[in-house]
C-alpha positions in Angstrom: 0.0 0.0 0.0 2.9 2.3 0.7 4.0 1.8 -2.9 0.7 2.9 -4.2 0.6 5.9 -2.1 4.2 6.7 -2.9 3.5 6.3 -6.7 0.4 8.6 -6.5 2.3 11.2 -4.5 4.6 12.6 -7.2 1.9 12.4 -9.8 -0.5 14.3 -7.5 2.2 16.9 -6.8 2.9 17.4 -10.5 -0.9 17.8 -11.2 -1.1 20.3 -8.4 1.8 22.4 -9.7 0.5 22.0 -13.3 -3.0 23.1 -12.2 -1.6 26.1 -10.3 0.4 27.2 -13.4 -2.7 26.8 -15.5 -4.8 28.8 -13.1 -2.1 31.5 -13.0 -2.0 31.6 -16.8 -5.7 31.9 -17.0 -5.7 34.7 -14.6 -3.0 36.5 -16.5 -4.9 36.1 -19.8 -8.1 37.3 -18.2 -6.1 40.3 -16.9 -4.7 41.0 -20.3 -8.2 40.7 -21.9 -9.7 43.1 -19.4 -6.9 45.7 -20.0 -7.1 45.4 -23.8 -10.9 45.9 -23.6 -10.4 49.0 -21.5 -7.7 50.3 -23.9 -10.2 49.8 -26.9 -13.0 51.5 -25.0 -10.6 54.5 -24.4 -9.7 54.6 -28.1 -13.4 54.6 -29.1 -14.1 57.5 -26.6 -11.3 59.6 -28.0 -12.4 59.0 -31.5 -16.0 60.0 -30.6 -14.7 63.1 -28.8 -12.6 64.1 -31.7 -15.4 63.7 -34.2 -17.8 65.7 -31.9 -15.2 68.4 -31.4 -14.6 68.7 -35.2 -18.3 68.8 -35.9 -18.9 71.5 -33.3 -16.1 73.5 -34.6 -17.2 73.4 -38.2 -20.8 74.3 -37.2 -19.5 77.3 -35.0 -17.3 78.6 -37.9 -20.2 78.4 -40.4 -22.9 79.8 -38.2 -20.6 82.5 -36.8 -19.4 83.6 -40.2 -22.9 83.8 -41.6 -24.1 85.8 -38.6 -21.2 88.3 -38.7 -21.6 88.7 -42.4 -25.4 89.4 -42.3 -25.1 91.8 -39.3 -22.2 93.6 -41.0 -24.2 94.0 -44.3 -27.2 95.2 -42.3 -25.2 97.8 -40.4 -23.4 99.1 -43.4 -26.6 99.3 -45.4 -28.2 101.3 -42.4 -25.4 103.7 -42.3 -24.6 103.9 -46.0 -25.2 107.6 -46.3 -23.4 108.9 -43.1 -20.8 106.5 -41.5 -20.2 103.6 -43.7 -16.4 103.5 -43.4 -16.6 103.9 -39.6 -19.1 101.1 -39.3 -17.3 98.8 -41.6 -14.0 99.4 -39.7 -15.7 98.9 -36.3 -17.3 95.6 -37.5 -14.0 94.4 -38.8 -12.4 95.1 -35.4 -15.2 93.3 -33.6 -14.9 90.3 -36.0 -11.2 90.1 -35.3 -11.8 90.1 -31.5 -14.6 87.5 -31.8 -12.2 85.3 -33.9 -9.5 85.7 -31.3 -11.8 84.6 -28.5 -13.2 81.6 -30.4 -9.7 80.4 -31.4 -8.5 80.8 -27.8 -11.6 78.7 -26.6 -11.0 76.0 -29.3 -7.4 75.6 -28.3 -8.0 75.5 -24.6 -10.7 72.9 -25.1 -8.5 70.9 -27.4 -5.7 70.9 -24.8 -8.0 69.9 -21.9 -8.5 66.4 -23.3 -7.8 63.6 -21.1 -4.5 61.6 -21.5 -4.8 58.7 -24.0 -4.9 55.3 -22.2 -4.9 57.0 -18.7 -7.3 54.5 -17.2 -5.6 51.6 -18.8 -2.1 52.8 -17.6 -3.5 53.2 -14.1 -4.9 49.7 -14.0 -1.7 48.2 -15.3 0.2 50.2 -12.6 -2.2 48.7 -9.9 -1.6 45.2 -11.3 2.1 45.6 -11.3 1.9 46.8 -7.7 -0.2 43.9 -6.6 2.0 41.4 -8.4 5.2 42.8 -6.9 3.9 42.8 -3.4 3.1 39.1 -3.5 
């Protein structure tokens, strides 16, 4: 009987080590899958944000330009007889100021974007910390 127990002992130990390695590998694959899924979600969010930003920028430029042009034409027509040069110059200066403000707003919003893969990198850092502690 001791021979049977002795023969089963090394096989059981190898099966235990192999099973442990298999579980560790499965955990690592699951971890990698989760992190890659998070990275792909972040890429999609950034693409949607960029498309939205571009659409709003184009719309703002179009609507703002049309509005400024129509207002300028209306004011120049209203003051055609008396102060057309003064009105045209004032409107040009106001348009320049408005353009500077909108360009500044666009640039500040474009710079305020979140860092790409920020959540993924944070999760990987936590994973690394947990694995090095053990």
